[in-house]
N, C-alpha and C positions, 0 to 999 in steps of 0.2 A: 825465597827460592834460591837454590844454590847455583853458583856459577862454575861450570866445568870448563876445563882447558882441553879436554879430549872427548871426542864423541863416543869412544868405547866406554868411558866412565858414565857418560850421560845415559847409555843404553843399559849397561850392566847394573848400575846402582839401584834403580827402582825394581828391577827384576830380583836382585839379591834380597832387597828389603822385603818383597812379597814372599820370596821363598823362606826367609827367616820367620816371618809371621805365620806362615803355614806350618812350619816345623814346630814353632811354639804351641800352636793350636793342637797339633798331633800329640805333642808331649803331654799337654794338659789333658787331652782325651784319654791317653794311655794311663796317666795318673789316676784319673777319675775311674777308669775301668778297673784298675787294681783296688781302689777304695770300695767299689761295688762288690768285687770278689771277696774282700775282707769282710764286708757286711754279710754276705751270704754265709761265709765260714762262721762268723759269730752267731748268726741265726742257727746254723747247723749245730753248734756246740752248746746252745742255750735252749731255746723253745723246742727245736726238733729233738734235741737230746732228752729234754723233760718229757716230750711225748713218748719217746721210746722207753724212758724209765717207767712212766705210768703203765704202759702196756706190759713191760717186764714185771712190774709189781703185781699187776692183775694176774699175770700167769703164775707168779710166785704164790699169790693168795690161793689161786685154784689148786696149785700143787700142795700148799699147806693143808687145805681141806681134804685133798686126796690122801695125804700122809696120815691124818686123823682117822680116815676110814680104814686105811691099811692097819693102823694100830688096833682098832676095834676088831677087824676081822682076823688078824693074825697075832693078837695080844696074848693068847693062851701060851704062846712060846715066849719064854723070857728074852731070848736073843732077838727075836723078830720084834717084840714089844719095845725093847730098848732102842733098837735100830730105828724103827719108824717114829717113835716119840722123839728121839734126838733130831731126827730130820724135821719133824714138825716144829720143834723149838728153833732149829736153825733157819727155817723159812720165815718164822715169826721175827727173828732178829734181822734177817735181810730186809723184811718189809719195813721195819722201824728205821733201819739205816737209810734206805732208799728215800723214804719220805722226809727224813731229817735233812738229807741233801737237797731235796726238792724245795723244802721251806727256806733253805739258804740261797736258792737261785733267785737273783733279783728280777729276772724277766718274767717269772711266773706271776700271773695276776692275783689280786687280793681275794677274789672269789674263789679261785682254785686253791689258794692257801687256806681259806676258811674251810672248804670242803676236806682239805687234807687233815686239818686239826680235828674236824668231826670224825673223820675216819680213824684217826689215832685213838680218839676216845672210845669209839665203837670197837676198834681192834683190841684195845687194852681190856675192855669189858669181856670181849669174846675170848681172850686169853685166860682170864680167870674162870670163866665158865668151862672152858676146855680142860683146865686143870682139876676143877671140881669133878667134871665127868670122868677124867682119867683116874682120880682117886676112887670114885664110886665104881668104876669099871674093874679096878683091881680088888676092891672090897667085896664085890659081888661074885667073885670067882670067875672074873673074865667074861661077864655076860655083856655082849655088845649092845643089847637093848637098853640096859641100865645106863651105860656110858652115853649112848646116843640120845637118851631122854633129857640129859642136861643141856645139850647143845643144839637140839633140833630147832631149825629156822633161824639160829642166831647169826648165820653168816650172810643172810640176805641183805640186811642193811648195809654192812660194809662193802658187800659186792656192788650194790646200787651206788654207794658213794665212790667207789673205784671207777665205776663206768661214767659217773658224772664228772669226776676229775679228768678222766681220760678224754671225754668229749670237750670239756672246757679248754684244756690245754691244746687239744687238736684244733679247735676253732681258733684259739689265740694264735697258734702256729700258722694256720692257713691264712688268717687275716694279716699276720706279719709278713708272710711270704708274698701275699697279694700286694701289700703296701710297698714292700721292697721292689717287687717287679714293676709296679706302677711308677715308683720313683726312678727306677733304673731306665724304664721306657722313656720317661719324661726327660731324664738326663741325656740319654742317647739322642733323642730328637733335638734336644737343645744343642748338644754338640754338633749334630749334623746341620742344623740350621746355622749355627755360628760358623761352621766350616764353609758352608755355601755362601753365607753373607760375606765372610772374610775373603773367600776366594773371588767372589764377584767384585768386591771393593778392590781387591788387589789387581784383578784384571782391568777394572775400569781405571784404577790409578795409573797402571803401567801404560794402558792404551792412551789415556789422556796425556800422560807425561811424554810418551813417544810422539803423539800427534802434535802436541804444542812445541816440543823441543826438537823433533827430528822431521816428522812427515810434513807438517806445514811449512817449516823453513825450506825443506827440500823442494816442495811444490812451488814455493815462491821463487826460489832460485831457478828452478826448471822453467817456470813460466817466463821469467826474465830472459833466459837464454833462448827459449822458444820464440819469444817476440823478437829477439835480435836476429834469429834465423829467418824470420819473416819480415825483416826490414822495419820493425817497429822499435824505435830507440827511446821512447818516452814512458816506458813501464816503470812505475815507482817501486823500487826495491828498498824496503826500510829495515829488513832483518839485519842484525849484527850480534855477534857473540865472540867468545874467545877461543872456541874450538874450530875444528876443521870446516864446519858449515859456514861459520862466520868469515873464515879466510876465503872460502869459495864465494860467499856473497860479496865481499869486498872486491875480489878479483872480477866478478861479473859486473859490479858497478863501474870499475875502472875500464873494463872492456866496452861497456855501454857508452861511457863518456868519450872514449877514443873514437869509437865507430860513429858516434853522433857527430863529432867534430869533422871526421873524415867525410861523412856523408854530406855535411853542409858544404864543404869545399868541393866535393865531387858534383854537387848539385849546381854550384856556381859555374864550375867548369862546363857542365852539361848545357847550361844556359848560353854560355858564350860559344860553345861549339855549335849549339843549335842556331845561334844568330849567324855564325860563319857559314854553316850549311845552308841557311836561308839565303845569304848573300850569293854563295856559289850557285844555289838553285836559280836565283834570279838571273845571274849571268848566263848559266846554261840555258835557261828558258828563253832569254832574250836572243841568244845565238840560234837556238832551235827555231824561234819564231822567225827570225830573219831568213834562215835557210828555207823554212817552209814557205814563207811569202815569196821568196825568189823562185822556188820551184813552182808554186801555184801560178806565179805570173807567167812563167814559161809555158806551163800547161794551158793556161787560159789563152795565151796567144795562139797555140797550136789548135786548141779546141775551137776558138773563134774562126780560124781559117777553115777547119773542117765543117763548122756549122754553115758558113757561107756556101760551101760547095753542096752541102746537103740541102739547103734551101732551094737552090736552083734544080736539083734533081727532083726534089719533092714537087715542085711546080710542074714539071713535065709529066711525072707519073700521075699527079692529080688530074691533069687535063685528059690523059688517055683513059683513066679509070672512069671518069664522068661520062665520056662518050660511049664506052662499051656498056656501062651500067644502064645508061638511058635506053639503048636499043634492046638489050635483053629485057628490061622491064616492060617495055611496050609490047614485045612479042608474048611474054609470059602472061601478062594481064589480059590480052585479047583471047589467048587460048583458054585461060581459066574462066573467063566470063562466059564463053560459049559453052563450056562444059557444065558449069553450074546452072545455066539457063536450061539446058537439056534435062539435067537431073531434077530440077525444080518442076518441070512439066511432067516427068515420070512419077514423081512423088504424089502430084495431084491426081494423076490417073489411077495410081495404086490405091490411094485413099477412096476414090470413087468405086473401084472394083470391090474393095473390102466392104464398103457400105452396102453394096447390092448383095454380095454373098451373105452378109449378116441378116438382111431382110428375108432372103430365100430360106435360110435355116430357121429363122423365127416362124415363117409360115409352116414349115415342116413340123416344127415342135408343136404349133397349134393344132394341126391336123392330127398328129399322133395323140394328143389329148382327147380329141373327138372320137378317134378309133377306140381309145381305152374306155371311153364311156360306153360305146356300142358293146365291146367285149364284156363289160360288167353287166349289161342288160341281158346278153346271151347267157352269161353265167347264172343270172337269176332265173332265166327261163328254164335252164337245165336243172336248177334246184327244184323248181315246181314240177317239172316233168318227172323227176325222180321221186318226188313226194306222191304224184298221181299214180305212178307205176306201183309204188308201195301199197297205196290204197287199193289199186286194182287187184294186186296179188292177194290182199286180204279178202276182198269180195270174192275172187275166184276160189279161195280156199273155203269160203262159206258155201259157195254153189256146189262144191263137191265135184262129182264126175262131169257135170254139165259145164263147169267153169274151168276145166283143165286146159283147153285150148286158149282161153282168155288169159290164164296164168302164164302160158308160154309167151304170149304177146307182151304181157306186162314185164316179164323178165328181160325180153329183148329191148323194150323201151327203157327200162332202168339202166341196162348195159350201155345203151346209146346215150342216155343222159350223163352217165359217168365219164364216157369218153369225151363228150362235149365239154363237161367241166374240166377235164385234164387239158384239152386243147385250149380252152379259154384261159386257163392258168398260164400255159406256156406262152400264149400270144401276149397276155398281160405282162409277163416277165420280159419278153423281147421289147414290148413298147416302152416299159419303164427304163430299160437299159438304153433304148434309142433316145428316149427323152433326156436322159442324163448326159449322153454323148453330145446331143444337139445343144444342150445348155453349155457344155464345156466349149463347143465349137463357137458358139455365139460370144462367149467371153474372150476366147483367143482372137476372134476377128475384131472385137472392139479394142483389144490391146494393140493389134496390128494397125488399126485405124489411128489410134492415138500416136503410135510410133511414126506412121506416115506423116501425120500432121506436124509432129515435132521435127521430122527430117526436112519437111518443106519449109518450116520456119527457120531452121538452121541454114538452109540453102539461101533463103532471102537475106539472112545476116551476112553470109559469105559474099553475096553480091554487093552488099553495102560496103563490106570491107575492101573489096576490089576497087570500088569507086574512091575510097580513101587512099588506096595505094596510088591511083592515078594522080591524085592531088599532091601526094608526097614526091612523085617524080617531077612534077612541075617545080617543086621547091628546090630541086637539085640545081637549078640554074644559079642559085645563090652561092654556089661554090666558086664561081668566078671572082667573087668579091674577096675571097680568101687569097687569091693570087695577088691581088693588089696589096693586101696587108703584108704578104711575104716581102715585097719590095721595101716596105717601110722598115721591117725588121733588119734589113741589111745596113741601113744607116745607123740603126742603134748599135749594132755590133762594131762598127768602126769606132764609135765613141768609147766603147768599153776598151778597145785596144789602147787608145791614148791614155785612159786612166791607169791601166796596168803599168805602163811604162813609168808614169809618175811614182807609182808605189815602189818600184825597183830602186829609183833614185833615193827615196826616203829611207829604205833599208840600209843602203850603204852608209848613210850618215849615222844611224844608230850603232852600227858596228864600230865606227870610229870612236864614238863616245865610250863604249864599253872598254876599249883598250886603255883608256886613261884612268880607270878605277884602281885604288890601292888600299881599300878598307879591309880586304880579306887578309892581307899580310899582317895588320895590327891584331886582328881577331886571333889569328893562329899563334902570334907571339904571346898574348895574354894567356891563351889556353895552355901553352907549354909551361909557363910559370906555375899556374895552378896545378897542373898534373905533377910537377916536381914537388910541390908542397904536400900533396896527397901521399906520394910515395915515401917521403921522409916521415910523415906522420904515422904511417902504418909500419914502418921498419924500426921506429925509435923504441 
C-alpha cells in the first residue's frame, strides 16, 4: 500500500488508474473492431467475390449458348456468322479464365474445386462439339438443324455443374459469414462483459480505497470531535498518516488530551466549590433556622395568649348554647311526638276504611258475575225463541192461507227475540266492563291499604326515633365536664410558654458559634488556584 503525503493524490491516483484501465479497454475494443472489419473485408474479397464470379460465369455460359444460337440463326450472313462465332469463342475464353482464377483462390473448398475441374472437362468437350457442329453447319450450306444436331443437350451437364458450384460456394460463403458473425457477436459480448467487469472492479477499487483511506478516517476523526463536543474525552482515535487527514487526527488527539486534562482540573475545582457551597449552605441554613425559631417562638407566645383568651370565651359560649339547645329540643320533641301520634291514628283509620271499601267492591264484582249468568240464560232463551219462531213461520207457510195470521205472529216473535239478543249482548258488554273496572278498583284499594300500613309502620319508627332524641338530650349534660377540661388546658399553655423562652436562649448560642467558622475562606482560596490552572492550560 502506498503512503501519500497529500489527500489530493490519495483521491486522484485510484481514479486516474481506473480511467487509464478503461481507456486501455476501449482501445483494445476499438482495435478488435477494426480486426473484425478487416475479416469482413477479406471475406468480401474471397468467398463473396468467388460467389459473384460463379454467378457471372453462369451468366457468361448462358450468353455463350445464346451466341451459338445466334450463330446458327444468322450464320447464312458471313459478317453475322463471324461476329457471333467470335463472341462465342470470347465467352468461352472468359469462362476458362474465371475458373482458373477460382481454382487459385485458397478459400474455395475442395469440393467446389473438384466440381470446377469437372466443369472444365465438360466445357472443353462441349467446345470441341461446338466446333464440329460449326464446321458441319458451314459444310451443310448454313443449315441450323445440322449444326444443332451436333450439340443438342450437350450444355446440360455443364449447366448443372455450374449451378452445383454456385450452390457450394454460396453455402460456404453463408457459413463463413455466419461463423464470422457468431465470432463477432461473441467477441462483442466478451468486450462488453470485460468492460462491465473492469468498470465494476474499478468502481469497487476506488470506493474501497476511498472508504479505507478517506471516508473511514474522516468518520473516525469526526466521531472523536463529536465525542469531544458531547464531553466524552475517552474516544480511542488510532488513525495516523502523513497527509492532511493524519495531521487533523493528530490535532484532534492533542485537543482531546488537553481538554481531558482541563476537564479533570475543572472537575476537582467543581468538587471544591461544591464543598464550599455546601458549607455556605449550612451556614445560611443555620442562620435561617435560628431566625425561624426566634420568629416561631414569638408567634407561639402571641398564639398562646390568644388561645387563653379564646378558651375563656369558648367556655361562656358553650354554656349559653347548651341552655338554649336543651329548651328548644324539649319543645320540638313534644310537638313532634303529638303530631306523629295523630298521624299514626289517621293511618290506622285510613287502612280500615280502605279494607271496608275493598270488601264492598268485591261484593259488587260477585253480584255482577251473577247478573252476567242471568243475562246469558236470557240470551239462550232468546235463541230458542228465535228458533221456535222460525219453525212457526215454516209451519205457517205449509198451512197456506189459514196460517197467514200465525206467520205474522211468528215474525213478531222472531223480531222480539232478535231485540232481546241485542239487549242481552249490550248488558253483557256493560257487565264485563263493570267487572274489569271493579277488579282494577280492588287492586288499587289493596295497594292503598299496603301504603297505609307502610305509613303507619314508618310513623311508629319515627316515634321511636323521637324517644332516642330525648335520650340524646339527656346526654347533653356531659358538656359541663368539658368546661373543667378547659381549665386544665390553661395550665398546659403556661408550660409551653416557659419552653419557648428556653429555645430562644439556645438559638442565641448557635449564632455565636457560626461567627467563629473560617473553613469557607480556605475553600475559596483553593478554588481560585485551580481556576487559574485551568485558564493557563486552555490558553497555552
